[in-house]
N, C-alpha and C positions, 0 to 999 in steps of 0.2 A: 164338329169337334165334340159336342156333348155326347154324340152317339158312341164315340170311341171310349168313353168312360162308363164302363159296365158297373152300374151301381148295385146290381143284383148279387154280385159275388161278395161273400163275407170276408171279413178280415181273417187272414191265415193265423193259426196258432199251433203251437207244438209244446212238448215237454221234453226236458233233458233226459238223459239217462239217469238212473238212480245215483245220487251223489253219496259217496262214502262219508264225508264229514257232515252230511245233513241227516244222518241216520237213515239213509236210503231213500229219502224224499226226492222227488222230481221238482225241477224248477220250471214254472210256466213261462213261455216266451210267446209274444204275439208279434205279428208283422202287419203294419197298417196298410190299407189300400186306400190311399187318399192323396190329395194334392200335398206334396211335401213329403211323401213316403212315410216311412215308419216314425218319423219325428212327430207325426200326428197322433201317435199312439203313446201317450204320456201316462204310463201307469206307475211311475215311480221306482222302476228298477235302477239300481245303482251299484257301483263298485267303489271300494275305498281307494283313494289315491295313494300315491307313493309317499312314504314317510318323509323323505328328504325334502319333497315339495312343501309339505306342511311345516316343516322346520325352517325352511327358507322363508316362507310367508310370515311366520311368527317373528323371525329376526327382522324382516323388512318393516314390520308394523310395530315392533317392539312390544309384543304381547305374547308371553310364553303360553297363555292359555289357548293360542291358535297353533301351537306345535302339535306334532303327532301325539306325543305323550299327553298333552293337555286335552286333545280331542278324543283320544282312544276310549275313555269311559263312555262317551256319547255314541261313538261308533258301536261299541259293544251293546249298549242299551238298544239302539235302533235295530241291530242286526239279530237280536234275540226276542224282539217283541212278537207276541203271539196272541191273537184274539180269537178265542174258542167259539165266539158267537158270530164271527164273520162268515159271509156267504163265500164258499170256496170258489164259486163261479164268477165272482165279480173281478 
């Protein structure tokens, strides 16, 4: 069984086409080659959920801070973070 796991092949990666709303930048995307598939590649990529879901959750827990409007400033802060000293290849 272990012979069928070729550990010499690297993780696959690619970049998106240039994105208009990102000033032409490309987004890095990797695909893990590990037991569990790409879920083993946990590099923090995320997308924002549906606003109605956040609003429902806020209503269920009785906390307007958990609504879409309440979380929006934090989404924006996270989505615009840029570290000029970061290694672009990590």
